[in-house]
C-alpha positions, 0 to 999 in steps of 0.5 A, a space after each residue: 685836049 692833049 696831056 702834058 707830060 714834062 721830061 727833065 734830064 737830071 745827072 746825065 753826064 755821057 747821055 747825048 741829052 740833044 739827040 734824046 731831046 729831039 727823038 722824044 719831042 718828035 713824037 709831038 708831031 705824029 699824034 694829039 694825044 700827049 705833048 711831051 716837054 723837055 726841061 734841062 735842069 742845068 739851065 735852071 741851075 745856071 740861071 738860078 744860082 750861077 756857074 760854078 766859082 772856082 778857077 778851074 771850074 770856069 776853065 772847064 765850062 769855058 773849054 766845054 763851050 768850044 769846038 776843041 777835041 773832047 769839048 762835047 764829052 766836057 760839056 755833058 760832064 759840066 752840065 751834070 755838075 750843075 744838076 748834081 749841085 742842085 739835086 745832090 741826090 743823083 750824085 749816088 745810087 737813088 735808094 729804092 725806098 726813098 726815090 720818090 722824095 729825092 725826085 719830088 725835091 728836085 722837081 719842087 726846087 725847079 718848080 719854086 724858081 720857075 714860078 719867080 719867071 712871071 712870064 710862065 705858068 706852072 701847071 701841074 702835069 706828070 713829070 718823068 725824070 731821066 737821070 744815069 744815077 743808078 737805082 738801088 737794086 739794079 732797078 731801072 724805073 719807077 711811078 708814084 703819084 705824078 712822078 716817073 723815074 727812068 735810070 740809064 745806069 743799067 740799060 745795057 744789062 737787059 737791052 743791049 744790041 737795042 740802042 740806048 735811045 730806043 730803050 729811053 723812047 720805050 721807057 718814056 712811052 711806058 711811064 708816060 701811059 700810066 701818069 697821064 692816062 690811067 693808074 690801072 695800067 701796069 706791070 703784068 705777068 706773065 710775058 706778052 711782049 707787051 710795053 708793060 710786062 713784067 720780066 722776070 728773066 729781064 733780058 725778055 724786056 727788049 722783046 717789047 721794045 722791038 715788037 712795039 705792042 700793047 697787049 689786049 688787056 692793057 688796051 682795054 683799060 687804056 680805052 676805058 680810061 681815055 676812048 678809042 681815039 686816044 689809044 689810037 694815037 698812043 699805039 701809034 707812038 709804041 709802034 714806032 713806025 713814025 721813026 722811019 729810017 735814015 733813007 727817008 728825009 726828014 724822018 726822025 731816024 734821019 735827022 738823028 743820023 745826019 744832025 746828031 750822027 746817031 743811028 738808031 739801027 747800029 748805035 748802041 751807047 748813050 752818045 756817039 763818041 769815037 770809042 762808041 763808033 769803033 764798039 758798033 763797027 765790031 758788028 759789021 763785017 769789017 768789025 769781024 775781021 777786026 775781031 779776028 785779028 784782035 783775037 789772034 794778036 791777043 793770043 801772040 801777046 799772051 805768048 810772048 808774055 808767058 816766054 818773058 816771065 814763064 820760060 819753063 811753061 812755054 818749053 813744056 808747051 813746045 814740047 807738047 806740040 812736038 809730040 803731037 806733030 811726030 805722033 803717027 797717024 792712024 
């Protein structure tokens, strides 16, 4: 029987949670060991306590539901406002020592409301919270008891150019194995390119994302806890070959690119905004040309600024250039 794992998005004003949800739920179609479930916290907030009451807030929510410019960006921020109204702890960095109480309170409030919906049952199972709130001390994830926490705030520092959604998938798989299958699998040293590496040199963390590997030690612990068939399902998830690519119709990678405009092989931001696409393009051949143009444009701007505000400095530079050009060659 599949192990259920609940995934909550709380306080994500820039993350494309629709694309992230599609990616995470795609795992359900390729294995039977675990069943991922997505919960958007803002839906609970609206159904339980309604929209914000102010006139300005009402206008912003109306605008976010339109197809006008910047409405998608505003819609994400509006949803985060609802999240943070229901879970105020996610408005600021989560304390390293008290993160569990903040997450437990948010999940408790959700479950208490969920129980009032008579057609649904609340089943005790692991829950993973994904947030853009940072964790005090620069940490990126924690697990304790039946709860996991993933922060997207610092992902870029250690994982770029691996994309944000690749990082999110890696982190979710990592926490899921410990929460749903065995507490005995956990961070280990030295680095093995394993999902559960403890990385003193934190950029090494991207190695495990790219390798999709579970080391022999962690493999033995997972097999002992869940059996070889379940382990094979988990290993299949971690390898990420099921993602496919854009050329394979209906593969997760293809759908993310065509429907959500998110290219796992190139997109690096939390969403595919105009500015993200411009940034991503800088890695292409055209981007290299643009970078060169921008570099020389910056030199020109700096030179003109010096000429306007520091004419004496510019005169000295000109003198040095003239001296250099008139020096006899050897």
